[in-house]
C-alpha positions in Angstrom: 34.0 23.6 35.4 33.7 19.3 35.4 30.3 20.0 36.1 29.7 22.4 33.2 31.6 19.4 31.2 29.5 16.3 32.2 26.4 18.7 32.1 27.6 19.0 28.4 27.6 15.4 28.5 24.5 14.5 29.5 23.3 17.0 26.9 24.9 15.4 23.8 23.9 11.5 25.0 20.5 13.0 25.4 20.9 14.5 21.7 22.6 11.4 20.1 19.7 9.3 21.9 16.8 11.6 20.6 18.1 11.4 16.9 18.5 7.5 17.6 14.7 7.7 18.3 13.6 9.8 15.5 15.7 7.4 13.1 14.3 4.2 14.3 10.6 5.8 14.1 11.8 6.4 10.4 12.2 2.9 9.9 9.5 1.7 11.3 7.4 4.5 9.2 8.8 3.1 6.2 8.4 -0.4 7.1 4.5 0.3 7.8 4.2 2.3 4.3 5.6 -1.2 2.4 3.1 -3.5 5.0 0.2 -1.3 4.1 1.0 -1.3 0.3 1.1 -5.5 1.0 -1.6 -5.1 2.8 -3.6 -3.2 0.0 -2.9 -4.9 -2.7 -3.8 -8.3 -1.2 -7.2 -6.9 -0.6 -7.9 -5.6 -3.5 -7.1 -9.3 -5.1 -9.3 -11.2 -2.7 -12.0 -9.2 -3.0 -11.8 -9.1 -7.2 -11.9 -12.5 -6.9 -14.7 -12.7 -4.2 -16.2 -10.6 -6.9 -16.0 -12.8 -9.3 -16.9 -15.8 -7.9 -19.7 -13.6 -6.1 -21.5 -13.3 -9.7 -22.9 -16.7 -9.7 -24.3 -16.4 -6.5 -27.9 -14.9 -7.1 -28.0 -13.2 -3.6 -24.2 -12.2 -3.4 -24.0 -10.9 -6.9 -24.1 -7.5 -5.8 -20.7 -7.9 -5.0 -19.6 -8.4 -8.2 -21.3 -5.3 -10.0 -18.3 -2.4 -10.8 -17.0 -0.4 -13.5 -13.5 -0.9 -15.5 -11.7 2.3 -16.6 -8.1 2.7 -18.7 -7.2 2.4 -21.8 -8.8 0.0 -24.0 -6.6 -0.6 -26.9 -2.4 -1.0 -26.2 -0.5 1.9 -27.1 2.8 0.7 -29.2 6.0 1.9 -29.5 8.1 0.5 -32.5 11.7 1.6 -32.4 12.9 -1.1 -35.2 14.9 -3.1 -33.1 12.3 -2.9 -30.1 8.4 -3.2 -30.2 6.9 -1.8 -26.7 3.4 -2.3 -26.2 1.6 -0.1 -22.9 -1.9 -0.7 -21.6 -3.2 -0.4 -17.8 -6.9 -1.8 -17.2 -8.5 -0.7 -13.7 -11.3 -3.2 -13.4 -13.3 -2.3 -9.5 -16.1 -3.8 -8.1 -17.8 -3.8 -4.4 -15.9 -6.8 -3.4 -12.8 -5.1 -4.2 -13.9 -1.8 -2.3 -14.9 -4.1 0.4 -11.5 -5.9 0.4 -9.6 -2.4 0.8 -11.3 -1.2 3.4 -10.7 -4.5 5.1 -7.0 -4.6 4.7 -7.2 -0.6 6.3 -8.9 -1.8 9.5 -6.5 -4.9 10.1 -3.2 -2.6 9.1 -5.0 0.1 11.9 -5.4 -3.3 14.1 -1.5 -4.5 13.3 
């Protein structure tokens, strides 16, 4: 009888330990997603800045090649008490794509 109770306690403790490990993995996974998003945004911003600066240099001008897309005219919502204006524009260039790739590479190395 004591042996059965002891084995049950060991099995229950092992189950608790596994649950704790799973919770820790989920916390790390959630933290890593936020770090990835931060890295991606940083890569986009730094890459876009480098692309804008490279447009003034002849042999680096290819880094500034890109497209703009989004809402060209902002959408307005007038509620007489409040007036809301919505707009969204993306400007992607080669340097920002390189920044995204570098951000993902750095994230995987960490």
